[in-house]
C-alpha positions in Angstrom: 21.1 10.0 8.4 24.5 11.6 8.1 25.0 14.7 6.1 28.4 13.3 5.1 26.7 10.9 2.6 27.6 12.0 -1.0 29.8 14.8 0.4 31.7 16.5 -2.4 29.7 14.5 -4.9 27.3 15.5 -7.6 24.0 13.7 -8.2 21.9 14.1 -11.3 18.1 14.0 -10.7 16.1 13.9 -13.9 12.5 15.2 -13.6 13.4 16.9 -10.3 10.8 19.6 -10.7 8.0 17.0 -10.7 6.3 15.6 -7.6 8.5 12.7 -6.6 11.6 14.2 -8.1 11.3 17.4 -6.0 10.8 15.3 -2.9 14.0 13.4 -3.7 15.9 16.7 -4.2 14.5 18.1 -0.9 15.7 15.0 0.9 19.2 15.1 -0.7 19.6 18.8 0.2 18.4 18.2 3.8 20.0 14.9 4.6 23.2 14.6 2.5 26.1 16.6 1.4 25.4 16.2 -2.4 25.4 18.9 -5.0 22.3 18.3 -7.0 21.8 19.0 -10.7 18.1 18.9 -11.6 17.6 18.0 -15.3 14.0 18.8 -16.2 12.1 19.6 -19.4 9.8 21.7 -17.3 6.5 20.4 -18.7 3.0 21.3 -17.5 3.4 19.2 -14.3 6.8 20.7 -13.3 7.0 23.4 -10.6 10.2 25.3 -9.8 8.7 26.3 -6.4 8.6 22.8 -5.0 12.2 23.0 -3.7 12.2 26.0 -1.3 15.5 25.1 0.3 17.4 25.2 -3.0 20.5 27.5 -3.0 23.1 28.0 -5.7 25.7 26.4 -3.5 24.0 23.0 -3.5 21.6 23.1 -6.4 21.4 23.8 -10.1 18.3 23.6 -12.4 18.9 22.8 -16.0 16.0 23.0 -18.4 16.7 20.1 -20.7 14.9 17.4 -22.6 16.6 14.0 -21.9 16.0 12.9 -25.5 18.6 15.4 -26.7 21.9 13.5 -26.5 24.5 16.2 -27.1 23.3 18.6 -24.4 23.0 15.7 -21.9 26.5 14.6 -22.8 27.8 18.1 -22.1 26.2 18.0 -18.6 28.0 14.7 -17.8 31.3 16.1 -19.0 30.8 19.3 -17.0 29.5 18.0 -13.7 30.9 14.5 -13.4 28.1 12.9 -11.3 28.6 10.0 -8.9 25.0 8.9 -9.5 22.0 9.5 -11.7 18.5 9.2 -10.2 16.2 9.0 -13.2 12.7 10.1 -12.4 11.8 12.1 -15.6 8.6 10.6 -17.0 5.1 11.3 -18.2 3.1 9.7 -15.5 -0.6 10.4 -15.7 -2.5 7.3 -16.9 -5.5 9.2 -18.1 -3.3 11.4 -20.3 -1.6 8.3 -21.7 -4.9 7.0 -22.8 -5.8 10.1 -24.8 -2.3 10.9 -26.0 0.2 8.0 -25.8 2.8 9.4 -28.1 4.4 11.8 -25.6 4.7 8.8 -23.2 6.5 6.8 -25.7 8.9 9.6 -26.5 9.8 10.6 -23.0 9.6 7.3 -21.1 11.1 5.1 -23.7 13.2 7.2 -26.1 14.2 9.6 -23.3 15.4 6.7 -21.1 17.3 5.1 -24.0 19.1 8.3 -24.8 19.9 8.9 -21.1 21.3 5.3 -20.8 23.5 5.8 -23.9 25.0 9.0 -22.6 25.4 7.6 -19.1 27.2 4.6 -20.6 29.5 6.8 -22.6 30.3 8.8 -19.5 30.8 5.8 -17.2 33.1 4.0 -19.6 35.4 7.1 -19.8 35.3 7.9 -16.1 38.3 7.4 -13.8 38.5 4.2 -11.9 37.4 5.4 -8.5 34.3 7.0 -9.9 33.5 4.0 -12.1 33.5 1.9 -9.0 30.9 3.9 -7.0 28.8 5.2 -9.8 25.1 4.2 -9.9 22.2 4.7 -12.3 18.8 4.4 -10.5 15.7 4.1 -12.6 12.6 4.9 -10.8 9.5 3.0 -12.0 6.1 2.0 -10.9 4.1 -1.1 -9.7 1.7 -0.5 -12.6 4.1 -2.4 -14.9 3.0 -5.6 -13.2 -0.7 -5.2 -14.2 -3.6 -5.9 -11.9 -3.7 -8.2 -8.9 -6.7 -10.3 -7.8 -8.0 -10.2 -4.2 -4.9 -11.8 -2.8 -1.2 -11.6 -3.2 1.5 -8.9 -3.5 3.8 -7.7 -6.3 7.3 -8.8 -5.7 10.5 -8.1 -7.6 9.9 -11.4 -9.4 6.3 -10.6 -10.6 5.8 -10.9 -14.3 5.2 -7.7 -16.3 1.7 -7.3 -17.6 1.1 -3.6 -18.3 -2.4 -2.6 -19.2 -2.2 1.2 -20.0 0.0 3.1 -22.4 1.7 4.7 -19.4 2.5 1.4 -17.7 3.6 -0.1 -21.0 6.0 2.7 -21.6 7.4 2.3 -18.1 7.7 -1.4 -18.6 9.7 -0.8 -21.8 12.1 1.6 -20.0 12.6 -1.0 -17.2 13.6 -3.6 -19.7 16.0 -1.2 -21.4 17.7 -0.4 -18.0 18.0 -4.1 -17.2 19.5 -4.8 -20.7 22.1 -2.1 -20.3 23.2 -3.7 -17.1 23.4 -7.2 -18.5 24.8 -6.3 -21.9 27.1 -3.4 -21.1 27.6 -3.9 -17.3 26.4 -0.3 -16.6 25.7 -0.3 -12.8 21.9 0.2 -13.0 19.3 -0.4 -10.3 15.5 -0.4 -10.8 12.9 0.6 -8.2 9.1 0.0 -8.6 6.9 2.0 -6.2 3.2 2.0 -5.3 1.0 5.1 -5.5 2.7 8.2 -4.0 0.9 11.1 -2.3 1.9 14.1 -0.2 2.9 17.8 -0.5 3.5 19.4 -3.9 1.4 16.9 -5.8 0.1 18.2 -9.1 -3.7 18.6 -9.0 -4.5 16.0 -11.8 -3.8 13.1 -9.4 -6.6 11.7 -7.2 -5.7 13.0 -3.7 -4.9 16.6 -4.5 -7.7 16.7 -7.1 -10.2 15.7 -4.4 -8.8 18.1 -1.8 -9.0 21.0 -4.1 -12.5 20.2 -5.4 -13.7 19.5 -1.8 -12.5 22.9 -0.7 -14.4 24.5 -3.6 -17.5 22.4 -2.7 -17.5 20.9 -6.2 -18.6 17.4 -7.3 -16.0 14.7 -6.3 -15.6 12.2 -9.1 -15.0 8.6 -8.3 -14.3 6.2 -11.2 -16.5 3.1 -11.6 -17.7 1.7 -8.3 -14.8 3.1 -6.3 -13.5 -0.3 -5.2 -10.2 -0.2 -7.1 -7.4 -0.7 -4.6 -4.1 1.1 -4.4 -1.2 0.7 -2.0 -0.4 4.3 -0.9 3.1 5.5 -0.1 3.9 8.9 1.4 6.3 10.7 -0.9 8.9 11.5 1.8 9.1 7.8 2.7 9.7 7.1 -1.0 12.4 9.7 -1.2 14.2 8.1 1.8 14.0 4.7 0.1 15.4 6.0 -3.2 18.4 7.6 -1.4 19.1 4.3 0.4 18.8 2.3 -2.9 21.2 4.6 -4.8 23.7 4.6 -1.9 23.6 1.0 -0.8 21.6 -1.0 -3.4 23.3 -3.7 -5.5 23.7 -3.1 -9.3 21.5 -5.3 -11.4 18.8 -5.5 -8.6 15.2 -4.4 -8.4 13.7 -3.0 -5.2 10.0 -2.6 -4.6 8.9 0.3 -2.5 5.4 0.2 -0.9 3.7 1.6 2.1 1.6 -1.5 3.1 -1.4 0.8 3.0 -4.0 -0.8 0.7 -7.1 1.4 0.4 -10.0 1.6 -2.0 -10.4 4.8 -4.0 -13.8 5.4 -2.4 -12.2 5.1 1.1 -9.6 7.6 0.1 -12.1 10.1 -1.1 -14.3 9.6 2.0 -11.3 10.1 4.3 -10.4 13.4 2.5 -14.0 14.5 3.0 -13.9 13.7 6.7 -10.6 15.6 7.2 -11.8 18.7 5.3 -15.1 18.6 7.3 -13.2 18.5 10.6 -10.9 21.4 9.6 -13.3 23.6 7.4 -16.9 22.4 7.9 -19.5 23.6 5.4 -22.8 25.1 6.4 -24.4 23.1 3.6 -23.4 19.7 5.1 -20.7 17.0 5.0 -18.7 16.9 1.8 -19.4 13.1 1.4 -22.6 14.2 -0.3 -20.5 15.6 -3.2 -19.2 12.2 -4.2 -20.3 11.4 -7.8 -19.6 8.0 -9.5 -18.5 8.5 -13.1 -17.6 6.4 -16.1 -14.7 4.1 -15.3 -11.2 4.5 -16.9 -10.7 2.1 -19.8 -8.5 -0.8 -18.7 -8.6 0.3 -15.0 -6.5 -2.1 -13.0 -8.4 -3.4 -10.0 -5.8 -3.8 -7.3 -2.1 -3.0 -6.7 -0.1 -4.0 -3.6 3.6 -4.1 -3.1 5.8 -6.5 -1.1 8.6 -4.2 0.1 10.3 -6.9 2.3 13.4 -7.0 0.2 14.0 -3.3 0.7 13.2 -3.6 4.4 15.4 -6.6 4.9 18.5 -5.6 2.9 18.6 -1.8 3.3 16.7 -1.3 6.6 14.0 0.9 5.2 10.5 1.1 6.6 7.6 3.5 5.9 7.2 6.0 8.7 3.7 7.2 7.7 0.5 5.2 7.8 -2.0 6.2 5.2 -4.0 8.0 7.9 -1.1 10.0 9.3 0.2 10.8 5.8 -3.2 11.9 4.5 -3.6 14.2 7.5 -0.3 15.8 6.8 -1.1 16.1 3.1 -4.5 17.8 3.6 -3.0 20.2 6.1 -0.2 21.1 3.6 -2.8 21.9 0.9 -4.7 24.1 3.4 -1.5 25.9 4.5 -0.1 26.3 0.9 -3.0 27.5 -1.2 -0.7 29.9 -3.1 1.2 26.9 -4.5 -1.7 25.1 -6.0 -3.9 28.1 -6.8 -1.1 29.4 -9.1 -1.4 26.2 -11.1 -5.1 26.7 -11.5 -4.7 30.4 -12.4 -2.1 29.5 -15.1 -4.7 27.6 -17.1 -4.6 24.0 -15.9 -7.6 22.3 -17.4 -9.4 20.2 -14.8 -11.8 18.5 -17.3 -12.0 14.7 -17.5 -9.3 12.9 -19.4 -8.8 9.2 -20.3 -12.1 8.2 -21.9 -10.3 6.4 -24.7 -10.5 9.0 -27.4 -7.0 9.0 -28.7 -5.8 12.4 -29.9 -4.7 12.6 -33.5 -0.9 12.5 -33.8 1.0 15.0 -36.0 
């Protein structure tokens, strides 16, 4: 990749202090010439230490809720971005089951507000910028619902969201598509499979199991452990998003998947094996710590992405298999204990969420 891409251009990344957003920013700083403005509300899952190569010459963090139109408008007026990569979202399914309101506010209302301010800016922009400008909305394969034993999600798959989280993302996808069709705003949508890798907040399966495995604690597996996910290494995803915002066609959707279908039980067992090989316990293999717990309500059985359109049209391919990516991920958590231990010390609650007891709304 050439560092000349986006040279002398500004890119807005919303949610850039989160897991995937920070990977995108690391990629942009390492592989392009862009100046990056990170617009992030800095919620519980954000971490300002996830972009170690950030310098004032190339990067600016702005603490901002995307639901607040006027401050967002001022950012557009001040920095004149050539692209918006929209990753700001509440994303944890279990949290959406217990407290859906925040997901509706951020994922739907936030996206609507951002679209409105982007449209205002784009309509008033000079002709050269109007021509190259892109709005990339980063979404999830969960909007398509659950697959049976066979088949893959494609860009033409019908939407059948089954959780408050996936319903909120489906809603935001539809808004983005409508702003392209109705107002001709040059939007693009991407739908990705399950991401994993460095800097992943501990509430998600892989870092959760790594950390509990290191502490020799029970390793919870939902239901029978046979739910299948298509795993995508986060750096592979970041490369894909850069290609989509640079070369993707407005109005199109691109699916991003790693072709790495694995059951949740297999994932947990592989983490146990890797930890055992690197830090064996005197008390025995960590696999004995696996505990099957009550399943998540509405737990989708299988996801799998067909990424052939992205591969064919933009030349992308995943560089990591699940096994090579997981090895890198486990090694990163072993080598960067300060990063995740600080999250635990700051009061992160590791207790079980998502059992269907919806929190009372104010």
